[in-house]
Steps between C-alpha positions, in 0.01 A plus 500: 500500500144551381342723243190713489338650193368843591327710235733378230826527697690189609679553832708267714374418849801452725503335839363702791758669719513703819425871506796714400544787747505847353858628523587789726502828313757776547418720797512808275183388320191681628206282609256466216233273359512273195206367297500132406226409250416133452293421189334167569198277433320231696514291183882491513671226702833684489337793678476316830868540596486859376202565730700355787802718425288816485340406832843467660643830375190723514537756776857399585837672467499735803839374616641581156356855490228382262127444494400243238143563385359204309203494262351184354346596164286216366475493122271318259755343263439154648119516504471276193710221654234348725450750780376856488680699769233672717749777581617558143446851364519622140672818618783299660528278192548816295753636750706182465482518119640856519788372716566233237545775243727693730723202569495386133335165584332305224204416722367526854542215746426399858640518758685825427653737753572864418722678750440875535400519134865445395576127495297189421556132564316171557312541826619183672873556429584614850865583445413722202217672689711566811793616286278747318359628830852556633601681181196727511550557870850639442380767260494861619167617637375790289151543642267394777126429483282458807135428564436768764136407572207308359128454550265216404148621416265228383653345191752781448849567631641852513854588604748783531839425348817703562786502248841659528804484272598502138289399201624325180540725193170377351313498829358216706163328507324454833334161564281371780387143568282330758616148583372218720762412764432129452268291287437128475314293247445139396589430138274247324671469161824567317861461613413556867193274503398394849727745679417779741712802413596792724612840369626817660433865407262416216413809296123545463505845337766728355471851359713797399415822682738763367835595360802672654678747272715712732727427794439612855254429780139427408182386671253309284148372556378169358168319497442153361251213529557263786554146379223252566597278791520131434324245721793412722399592855703785649656605173692824524600742226783739430548812293815515284601827334801556276656738248646345184674638193297518176452180299542293820840646574685477832300526821627811678287483814255259662307468824227283649247525781268243655134591448 
């Protein structure tokens, strides 16, 4: 058993174990997508197994009537511990701090997984992550969200989003993010000194683009800056769009498209 100090939180590092298969869901559950957010930093040694877990579950779940959509959100809370994360964004650091308030945490930490805006846990605790995914996957589907079309024009991305279903009593906020499918980088200092790290679905920009207030079918237009590509040859990007209750409430619909 080892220990890692991550942004003021001491967490146990257990022995590595094999991937836990996502359990079969009841056949009465409609196919739907779930959002898994990983808050991480290249300056955090404990984030490496969390990166690996996200890589293994991202885009999976079809056999269980699910689509798991992963997002790696790099934060800046470890920037003063030897290595400044080149993918860290202030906006994502703020988003994580708002989740900390929601979940009544004393402080933010990495790696942290948030499942569909409803449950949080340490990002490398595979049994907890898979259990939360199964629990969220068994919930009744109240709405669907779909990226119907998109267009890349220069440094901008525009898209048409279709929404159908119910809306929470206080409405829902619409978010859009552009993420790099995969990134790699060599870390020169800090806890991961000398290591080459690989990440999946790394968010490069995130914005809100509207609010839903009434139930029913809707078609929405969005336009947001396209994230700057990193220097990895052949890097691809994806658009991720989701509707989430106010104050980072439950995610009620999510979709993704390759750009």
